[in-house]
C-alpha positions, -999 to +999 in steps of 0.1 A: +017-111-058+049-105-039+074-133-040+090-142-007+128-143-007+145-176-012+156-192+020+193-188+028+215-218+023+225-235+055+256-221+071+273-255+070+268-257+032+281-222+026+312-229+047+318-261+029+316-244-005+339-217+007+364-243+019+364-261-014+369-229-034+397-219-010+415-252-015+411-252-053+424-216-056+457-227-041+466-248-072+483-233-102+463-252-128+436-250-153+400-243-145+391-278-154+415-292-129+402-268-102+366-282-109+380-317-105+396-308-072+363-293-059+343-323-071+368-348-058+369-334-022+332-328-022+322-363-031+350-387-022+344-403+013+380-415+016+393-382+030+367-382+058+376-418+065+413-409+070+404-380+092+381-402+114+408-429+117+438-407+125+424-374+139+437-381+174+469-399+165+502-382+172+520-402+145+529-387+111+508-397+082+524-410+050+503-407+019+515-432-007+504-422-042+493-387-029+486-372-064+479-335-060+481-338-022+444-331-016+444-352+015+467-328+033+445-298+025+414-317+037+430-327+070+443-293+077+410-277+069+394-300+094+418-294+122+442-324+119+477-312+124+496-344+121+528-341+100+521-355+065+546-368+039+532-375+005+548-396-023+538-400-059+557-410-091+540-382-111+565-353-110+540-329-124+514-336-097+541-333-070+551-299-083+514-287-081+511-303-047+542-285-034+531-251-048+495-254-034+507-264+000+530-234+001+503-210-010+479-225+016+504-222+044+502-259+052+528-266+079+546-299+084+536-311+050+561-325+025+557-339-010+583-359-029+586-378-061+589-414-050+572-447-041+570-471-013+607-479-015+613-443-002+591-447+029+607-431+060+618-457+086+601-440+116+567-450+129+538-435+109+503-441+099+502-453+063+475-443+038+471-458+003+441-444-017+433-459-051+467-472-059+467-510-059+450-515-093+477-495-111+503-521-100+509-555-116+504-586-094+540-590-084+547-554-074+513-552-057+521-582-036+555-568-027+539-535-016+513-552+005+539-574+022+560-544+030+530-526+045+521-557+064+556-557+079+551-521+090+517-529+105+531-559+124+556-534+139+529-511+151+519-489+122+482-485+113+475-489+076+445-475+058+438-487+022+410-476+000+407-494-034+383-508-059+381-546-058+374-573-084+340-590-081+309-597-102+289-565-097+277-535-117+299-513-095+329-532-106+320-530-143+315-492-139+348-488-122+366-507-149+350-484-176+360-453-156+396-464-152+398-471-190+388-435-196+414-423-170+441-442-188+430-429-222+429-393-210+464-395-196+453-381-162+471-410-144+498-428-164+492-465-160+503-498-174+485-512-205+466-536-183+447-525-152+444-552-126+420-549-097+427-571-067+402-591-048+396-585-011+414-617-003+445-605-022+446-573-001+441-587+033+460-620+031+495-605+036+483-586+067+466-617+081+497-637+075+516-611+095+493-615+124+474-582+119+437-574+123+419-562+092+385-544+092+369-543+057+338-522+048+323-506+017+335-470+010+318-458-021+297-431-005+277-413-032+300-426-060+292-456-083+327-471-077+333-505-062+355-492-034+363-509-001+381-495+030+406-518+047+419-507+081+449-527+094+463-527+129+487-550+148+468-572+172+491-559+200+476-524+194+441-536+199 
């Protein structure tokens, strides 16, 4: 019996795998971290949400809590050329982000150690992915109020974060974040506080902005929501 050859993988899948390997190879890091990068980009729906929201905007993108800067690589690989400025308080991740961006030839991309207090004053689209639960209630409220002020003045704000509510997804998310803290991957306070949806949107609504909220967990088990904020004048 002669076995027929296995069918070729779809071209789209091959291209996707090549793109993921290409991005991961830019990072001067361990093999384990490269596998993390590949898995993160392959499974996290947040990057596609940012691309969909800001692909046609001419404004710069500010990535608050950018980590390794993976969003910049994803956007460039998918044809989004908007200038991007990433901030994170983890100096080691910023060093890796700067090196990978240089090796990848990413243009108009800048990474700095810093936080929301360092936001540039010019108009920009603001992105906050999985940051809020690492802040205590007071600093988190201050950050949201600052972003609300920016949104009222015309900026678009995109927030993805896990929220506190009675569900199995929330319990799983808490367990995963406890492991993240234990592993040291993301330095965090002793207590991780997840906000409710009401806590996130109320500062924006008080500023007269429009908030669109929808689930954004994709194929992951995490209790994530996407919040897209715009000034009502921009609608």
